[in-house]
C-alpha positions as CSV (number, residue, x, y, z in Angstrom):
1,M,-24.5,-10.5,-9.2
2,E,-25.1,-14.1,-10.2
3,V,-22.7,-17.0,-10.6
4,E,-23.4,-19.9,-12.9
5,S,-22.9,-23.5,-11.7
6,E,-23.1,-26.8,-13.6
7,R,-26.8,-27.1,-12.9
8,G,-27.8,-23.6,-13.7
9,L,-27.8,-20.4,-11.7
10,S,-26.5,-20.4,-8.1
11,D,-26.0,-17.8,-5.4
12,K,-22.8,-19.4,-4.2
13,P,-19.5,-18.7,-6.0
14,K,-17.2,-21.6,-6.8
15,N,-14.2,-19.7,-5.5
16,G,-14.0,-16.6,-3.4
17,I,-16.7,-14.4,-1.8
18,L,-19.8,-13.0,-3.5
19,G,-20.5,-9.3,-3.1
20,S,-21.6,-6.2,-4.8
21,I,-20.4,-2.6,-5.1
22,D,-22.9,0.2,-5.8
23,L,-21.3,2.8,-8.0
24,R,-24.6,4.6,-8.8
25,S,-24.1,7.4,-6.3
26,S,-20.5,8.1,-7.3
27,E,-21.3,11.4,-8.9
28,S,-22.5,13.0,-5.7
29,V,-19.8,11.8,-3.3
30,V,-16.9,13.7,-1.8
31,D,-14.0,14.2,-4.1
32,L,-10.7,13.5,-2.2
33,T,-8.4,14.3,-5.1
34,G,-5.2,15.7,-3.6
35,Q,-5.9,14.3,-0.2
36,V,-5.2,10.5,-0.5
37,H,-1.8,9.4,0.9
38,Q,0.0,6.1,0.8
39,L,2.3,6.0,3.8
40,P,5.2,3.5,4.3
41,C,3.9,2.4,7.7
42,C,1.0,0.9,9.5
43,I,-1.3,3.1,11.6
44,K,-3.3,1.1,14.1
45,H,-6.1,3.6,14.5
46,D,-9.5,3.8,12.9
47,G,-11.3,7.0,13.7
48,P,-11.2,10.8,13.7
49,C,-7.8,12.5,14.1
50,P,-6.6,16.1,13.6
51,V,-4.1,15.0,10.8
52,S,-3.8,18.4,9.2
53,Q,-2.4,19.8,12.5
54,Y,0.6,17.4,12.4
55,F,1.1,16.2,8.9
56,K,2.1,19.2,6.7
57,P,3.6,18.2,3.4
58,H,5.4,21.0,1.4
59,K,6.9,21.3,-2.0
60,T,10.7,21.1,-2.3
61,G,11.2,22.5,-5.8
62,V,13.1,19.4,-6.7
63,E,12.0,17.2,-9.7
64,V,13.2,13.6,-10.1
65,E,12.2,11.6,-13.2
66,G,9.4,14.0,-13.9
67,L,8.0,13.8,-10.4
68,A,7.7,16.9,-8.2
69,V,9.1,15.9,-4.9
70,E,7.4,16.9,-1.6
71,E,8.6,16.5,2.0
72,A,6.8,15.9,5.2
73,C,7.5,14.4,8.7
74,F,5.5,11.7,10.4
75,R,6.3,10.9,14.0
76,G,9.8,12.5,13.6
77,R,10.6,10.5,10.4
78,K,11.4,12.4,7.2
79,L,9.2,11.4,4.2
80,Q,9.7,12.3,0.6
81,G,6.9,11.7,-1.9
82,A,5.2,12.6,-5.1
83,T,1.7,12.9,-6.4
84,I,0.8,10.3,-9.0
85,P,-2.3,10.8,-11.2
86,L,-4.4,7.8,-12.0
87,P,-4.4,6.9,-15.7
88,E,-7.0,8.3,-18.0
89,G,-10.3,6.4,-17.6
90,Y,-9.6,5.2,-14.1
91,C,-10.9,6.5,-10.8
92,G,-10.1,5.5,-7.2
93,Y,-12.9,4.9,-4.7
94,V,-13.2,4.7,-1.0
95,L,-15.9,2.1,-0.1
96,G,-18.1,1.7,2.9
97,K,-20.4,-1.1,3.9
98,K,-24.1,-0.6,3.0
99,K,-26.1,-0.3,6.1
100,N,-29.3,-1.9,4.8
101,P,-28.6,-4.1,1.8
102,E,-31.6,-4.7,-0.4
103,K,-33.2,-8.0,0.6
104,S,-32.6,-10.7,-1.9
105,N,-32.0,-14.4,-2.0
106,T,-28.3,-14.1,-2.7
107,S,-25.7,-14.8,-0.1
108,E,-24.3,-11.3,-0.4
109,A,-27.3,-9.8,1.5
110,H,-26.9,-12.4,4.3
111,E,-23.1,-12.0,4.6
112,G,-23.1,-8.2,4.4
113,N,-20.8,-8.0,1.4
114,C,-22.7,-5.0,-0.1
115,W,-20.6,-1.9,-0.5
116,K,-21.2,1.7,-1.6
117,V,-19.0,4.6,-2.7
118,A,-18.1,6.9,0.2
119,A,-15.6,9.1,-1.7
120,K,-13.6,9.1,-5.0
121,F,-10.2,10.4,-6.0
122,Q,-8.1,11.0,-9.2
123,N,-4.5,10.9,-7.7
124,I,-2.5,9.4,-4.9
125,K,0.4,11.0,-3.0
126,Y,2.9,8.2,-2.1
127,W,5.7,8.6,0.4
128,N,9.1,6.9,1.0
129,H,11.3,6.9,4.1
130,D,14.6,8.7,3.5
131,S,14.7,8.3,-0.3
132,L,13.5,10.2,-3.2
133,P,10.5,8.9,-5.1
134,S,11.4,7.2,-8.4
135,G,9.9,5.0,-11.2
136,N,11.7,2.0,-9.6
137,D,9.6,2.2,-6.4
138,A,7.4,-0.8,-5.8
139,F,4.3,1.5,-5.6
140,M,5.2,3.1,-9.0
141,R,5.7,-0.3,-10.6
142,C,2.2,-1.2,-9.7
143,F,1.0,1.4,-12.2
144,H,2.5,-0.6,-15.0
145,W,-0.4,-3.0,-14.6
146,F,-2.8,-0.5,-16.1
147,A,-1.1,-0.8,-19.5
148,V,-1.1,-4.6,-19.2
149,A,-4.8,-4.7,-18.2
150,N,-5.7,-2.3,-21.1
151,A,-3.9,-4.5,-23.6
152,L,-5.4,-7.7,-22.3
153,H,-9.0,-6.3,-22.3
154,K,-8.8,-4.3,-25.5
155,P,-11.3,-5.6,-28.0
156,V,-9.7,-7.3,-31.0
157,T,-10.7,-5.8,-34.3
158,C,-10.8,-7.4,-37.8
159,D,-7.7,-5.3,-38.7
160,D,-5.8,-6.7,-35.7
161,L,-6.6,-10.3,-36.9
162,A,-5.7,-9.5,-40.5
163,S,-2.4,-8.0,-39.6
164,Q,-1.6,-10.9,-37.3
165,S,-2.4,-13.5,-39.9
166,T,-0.2,-11.8,-42.5
167,T,2.6,-11.6,-40.0
168,S,2.3,-15.3,-39.2
169,E,2.2,-16.2,-43.0
170,R,5.5,-14.4,-43.5
171,M,7.2,-16.7,-41.0
Protein backbone atom coordinates (compact mmCIF):
# COMPACT_ATOMS: atom_id res chain seq x y z
CA MET A 1 0.00 0.00 0.00
CA GLU A 2 1.52 3.30 -1.01
CA VAL A 3 0.44 6.84 -0.32
CA GLU A 4 1.28 9.75 -2.62
CA SER A 5 2.65 12.98 -1.23
CA GLU A 6 3.29 16.31 -2.94
CA ARG A 7 6.87 15.30 -3.79
CA GLY A 8 6.09 11.78 -5.03
CA LEU A 9 5.60 8.49 -3.26
CA SER A 10 5.87 8.33 0.51
CA ASP A 11 5.41 5.57 3.05
CA LYS A 12 3.73 7.90 5.53
CA PRO A 13 0.02 8.68 5.21
CA LYS A 14 -1.16 12.28 5.50
CA ASN A 15 -4.05 11.29 7.79
CA GLY A 16 -4.55 8.06 9.71
CA ILE A 17 -2.50 4.90 10.03
CA LEU A 18 -0.99 2.90 7.20
CA GLY A 19 -1.60 -0.84 7.21
CA SER A 20 -2.48 -3.83 5.09
CA ILE A 21 -4.96 -6.70 5.18
CA ASP A 22 -4.07 -9.98 3.46
CA LEU A 23 -7.27 -11.50 2.04
CA ARG A 24 -5.43 -14.09 -0.09
CA SER A 25 -5.98 -16.93 2.36
CA SER A 26 -9.70 -16.20 2.88
CA GLU A 27 -10.79 -19.30 0.91
CA SER A 28 -9.23 -21.78 3.35
CA VAL A 29 -10.18 -20.11 6.65
CA VAL A 30 -12.81 -21.21 9.15
CA ASP A 31 -16.40 -20.30 8.21
CA LEU A 32 -18.20 -18.88 11.27
CA THR A 33 -21.53 -18.33 9.51
CA GLY A 34 -24.27 -18.81 12.11
CA GLN A 35 -21.86 -18.37 15.03
CA VAL A 36 -21.21 -14.60 15.12
CA HIS A 37 -23.19 -12.72 17.79
CA GLN A 38 -23.49 -9.00 18.52
CA LEU A 39 -24.39 -8.68 22.19
CA PRO A 40 -25.72 -5.52 23.89
CA CYS A 41 -22.96 -5.53 26.49
CA CYS A 42 -19.22 -5.35 26.99
CA ILE A 43 -17.36 -8.53 27.93
CA LYS A 44 -13.99 -7.84 29.48
CA HIS A 45 -12.39 -11.17 28.68
CA ASP A 46 -10.17 -12.18 25.81
CA GLY A 47 -9.53 -15.88 25.74
CA PRO A 48 -11.07 -19.33 25.67
CA CYS A 49 -14.41 -19.84 27.35
CA PRO A 50 -17.00 -22.67 27.30
CA VAL A 51 -19.66 -20.35 25.80
CA SER A 52 -21.85 -23.13 24.36
CA GLN A 53 -22.38 -24.55 27.88
CA TYR A 54 -24.04 -21.35 29.08
CA PHE A 55 -25.29 -19.39 26.08
CA LYS A 56 -28.03 -21.46 24.40
CA PRO A 57 -30.20 -19.50 21.95
CA HIS A 58 -33.47 -21.10 20.85
CA LYS A 59 -36.11 -20.25 18.25
CA THR A 60 -39.38 -18.79 19.55
CA GLY A 61 -41.57 -19.36 16.50
CA VAL A 62 -42.37 -15.62 16.50
CA GLU A 63 -41.70 -13.51 13.42
CA VAL A 64 -41.51 -9.71 13.58
CA GLU A 65 -41.01 -7.58 10.45
CA GLY A 66 -39.80 -10.66 8.58
CA LEU A 67 -37.23 -11.50 11.28
CA ALA A 68 -37.37 -14.91 13.01
CA VAL A 69 -37.03 -14.08 16.72
CA GLU A 70 -34.75 -16.12 18.98
CA GLU A 71 -34.32 -15.98 22.75
CA ALA A 72 -31.38 -16.56 25.04
CA CYS A 73 -30.22 -15.60 28.51
CA PHE A 74 -26.88 -14.06 29.33
CA ARG A 75 -25.95 -13.69 33.00
CA GLY A 76 -29.61 -13.88 33.97
CA ARG A 77 -30.78 -11.25 31.45
CA LYS A 78 -33.27 -12.17 28.76
CA LEU A 79 -32.11 -11.44 25.22
CA GLN A 80 -34.20 -11.43 22.07
CA GLY A 81 -32.50 -11.44 18.70
CA ALA A 82 -32.51 -12.30 15.02
CA THR A 83 -30.07 -13.49 12.39
CA ILE A 84 -29.27 -10.91 9.72
CA PRO A 85 -27.64 -12.07 6.49
CA LEU A 86 -24.97 -9.83 5.00
CA PRO A 87 -26.02 -8.36 1.65
CA GLU A 88 -25.14 -10.06 -1.62
CA GLY A 89 -21.49 -9.45 -2.51
CA TYR A 90 -20.40 -8.76 1.09
CA CYS A 91 -18.53 -10.98 3.52
CA GLY A 92 -17.55 -10.43 7.15
CA TYR A 93 -14.02 -11.19 8.30
CA VAL A 94 -12.35 -11.82 11.64
CA LEU A 95 -8.82 -10.42 11.42
CA GLY A 96 -5.68 -11.34 13.31
CA LYS A 97 -2.26 -9.67 13.34
CA LYS A 98 0.34 -11.18 11.04
CA LYS A 99 3.11 -12.69 13.13
CA ASN A 100 5.95 -12.07 10.68
CA PRO A 101 5.09 -9.24 8.31
CA GLU A 102 7.05 -9.28 5.06
CA LYS A 103 10.00 -6.96 5.42
CA SER A 104 9.63 -3.79 3.42
CA ASN A 105 10.49 -0.13 3.71
CA THR A 106 6.94 0.90 4.56
CA SER A 107 5.94 1.98 8.04
CA GLU A 108 3.30 -0.78 8.23
CA ALA A 109 6.01 -3.41 8.68
CA HIS A 110 7.63 -1.37 11.45
CA GLU A 111 4.39 -0.58 13.27
CA GLY A 112 2.90 -4.07 13.01
CA ASN A 113 -0.22 -2.99 11.12
CA CYS A 114 -0.30 -6.10 8.95
CA TRP A 115 -3.43 -8.22 9.29
CA LYS A 116 -4.59 -11.56 7.91
CA VAL A 117 -7.96 -13.29 7.73
CA ALA A 118 -8.56 -15.66 10.66
CA ALA A 119 -12.22 -16.48 9.85
CA LYS A 120 -15.12 -15.32 7.70
CA PHE A 121 -18.92 -15.18 8.05
CA GLN A 122 -22.05 -14.43 6.00
CA ASN A 123 -24.51 -13.47 8.76
CA ILE A 124 -24.68 -11.90 12.22
CA LYS A 125 -27.04 -12.71 15.06
CA TYR A 126 -27.77 -9.51 16.97
CA TRP A 127 -29.43 -9.32 20.38
CA ASN A 128 -31.54 -6.78 22.30
CA HIS A 129 -32.24 -6.59 26.03
CA ASP A 130 -35.94 -7.01 26.80
CA SER A 131 -37.22 -5.95 23.37
CA LEU A 132 -38.00 -7.65 20.12
CA PRO A 133 -35.65 -7.07 17.20
CA SER A 134 -36.95 -4.61 14.60
CA GLY A 135 -35.89 -2.62 11.58
CA ASN A 136 -35.70 0.49 13.80
CA ASP A 137 -32.85 -0.91 15.92
CA ALA A 138 -29.59 1.00 15.59
CA PHE A 139 -27.80 -2.17 14.49
CA MET A 140 -30.33 -2.80 11.72
CA ARG A 141 -30.16 0.81 10.55
CA CYS A 142 -26.41 0.36 9.98
CA PHE A 143 -27.28 -2.05 7.18
CA HIS A 144 -28.84 0.83 5.21
CA TRP A 145 -25.29 2.02 4.56
CA PHE A 146 -24.72 -0.88 2.15
CA ALA A 147 -27.31 0.54 -0.28
CA VAL A 148 -25.83 4.04 0.04
CA ALA A 149 -22.28 2.74 -0.49
CA ASN A 150 -23.38 0.75 -3.54
CA ALA A 151 -25.06 3.82 -5.04
CA LEU A 152 -22.03 6.02 -4.38
CA HIS A 153 -19.52 3.59 -5.86
CA LYS A 154 -21.58 2.27 -8.77
CA PRO A 155 -19.86 3.13 -12.06
CA VAL A 156 -21.67 5.79 -14.09
CA THR A 157 -22.64 4.62 -17.58
CA CYS A 158 -23.22 6.65 -20.73
CA ASP A 159 -26.95 5.89 -20.41
CA ASP A 160 -26.97 7.35 -16.90
CA LEU A 161 -25.34 10.55 -18.15
CA ALA A 162 -27.71 10.80 -21.12
CA SER A 163 -30.83 10.32 -19.00
CA GLN A 164 -29.56 12.87 -16.47
CA SER A 165 -28.85 15.47 -19.16
CA THR A 166 -32.33 15.07 -20.72
CA THR A 167 -33.90 15.42 -17.27
CA SER A 168 -31.98 18.63 -16.57
CA GLU A 169 -32.87 20.06 -20.03
CA ARG A 170 -36.59 19.65 -19.26
CA MET A 171 -36.27 21.81 -16.15
